[in-house]
N, C-alpha and C positions, 0 to 999 in steps of 0.2 A: 551503663557500661562502666566496670570496673577493668583499670587497666592494669598489667603487671608490666617489668620488666623486662623488655624485647620485643613487646606486641606493637610498636611504631611503624614493623614490617606491616602488622595490617591493616596500618593506618594513614588515608591520602593526606596531603597539606592542605585541604578545605576540611578535615574527622570525618570523610565517607569510610567505613567499612574496603576494604581491595578484595575482590574476589578472588581465593589463591589460586595460580597453575593447575593445581593438578584436580580440582576441583573443574577447572572449565574445560580440561584435556577429558575428564572421565563425562561430565556430560557430553561431550562432544562423539564420542568412543560409546557413547547406549542412546545418544541421540543420529546415529549412521543410517537410521533408516527413514528419515525425516531429511537428513541431509543431498541423502540420493535420492527420495522422491522432488525434491526442489533440483536438485542437478536436472535430472528427467528433464523437469517442467520448460525448463529454461535449451534445451536441446529440442531444435525443432524441429529436425529432419526426419528421425524414429523417435521417438519418449521412450520407449522400452528396451531400449538398445542397450542403456546404461543399466537401465536397472536389471537384465537379461546379466551383467557382465558383475554384478556382485550377489543376485540371489536367480536359483536353478526353478524354480515359479510361485505362482501369485500366493500359494500359504506360506514360506517363509518371508516373502517380503511384509505378508500383511501382520507374522510373528514380531518382525523386527517394529514393526509402528508400536504394537502392543509390549514389547519391550521398553521402548522410550516415552512410554505413556508417566513410569513414575518420574524420571529422567525429564520430561517434560514438565511435570509438575512444579519441582524442584530448580529448573531455570525459571520456570515464569517468578517463584518466589527470590530468585536469587536477582532478579531484575529488580522486586522490589527492596533491596535492599541501598537505605539512602545514608544520607545524613542523616533526620530522623528516620528511626525505623517503625513500624507501625505494628500497634498489640499485636494484628493476627498474623504478622508477617513473622512475629519471635514465636508467637504458639505454633505457629503451622511447623518454623524450625527445628521443632523437638523432633519433628517424624523424617527431617533429611537423609539420619544418618539410612534407618527402615526404608526410606524410598531407593534409594542408593542401592543398598545390599538386594534388595527387591529387582530391581533392575539390572545386577549380578545375576542372580540366578537366574534370572531369565534368560539372560542374554546365555549364558552356559545353555541353554536349553536350545535354543537359536542354533546355536555354536554345537551341537554336539548332531541337529536335523541337518545344516551346512556340511559339515565333514559325512556324515552317515549317506547323503545324498551319491557321493562320488568317493567309497571309500580307499578304495586300492592307492586312486592317483593320488599325488601330491600335489597341492597349489602353497604359490607363496601367499597369495590373499589370504588363504586360511590360515596358514602356518603365523603370517600375522598377525590376523585376526585373533586367533586363540593365543598368541605374547604378550597382546593388548587386553584380551580377557584377566592373564593372567597377572598381567601390571595392574589393574582395577583392582585387584584384591589384595595384591600390597600395599597399596597408596590406604584402599581403606582398611584396612590391619595396621596398617604403621604413621599414615602421613599424622604427623603432628601441629602440624599446618590446619590441616582439613579442621579437627579436634577443636582448635581453639579458632576456629575460625564461626563454628557452628554455636563454643559457649559462647563467642561476643555478640556474635547476632542473639542469643537464647534470655543472654542476661541483659540485653540493649534496654528492656522494659523495665529493672529490676530498682531501679536509682528514682 
């Protein structure tokens, strides 16, 4: 891994790459279907009550889980970034931006489904989801930290 001036913000004291906060936020946003599912499993009184707060029908919940699949793959890859990065992780990280963009597009389809289900009614939850979706696009397009992190992980095995 070729470090440049300014790359010290990406490395911990023991030499491990730090996961950027923007990637963590993006992954949590795209994995919100799984987070809602885990929350519903921990709510013993009525497990479907929490899911009904976020999703109006089971089709939307299934779509949220499908949206989260590419992000879940990237989350697993991110957990494998250690001091010594395995060759398969380095190679798989070449697909990381594509996986994030795929999740972003699928999430847009999900948001259209959620907003279209009750179109004229305004909802703060849906407005915040739309804002988060647009912020995700902004992060994917312009985050230098995210791009440099992917570059460092991809080039870790070239030494």
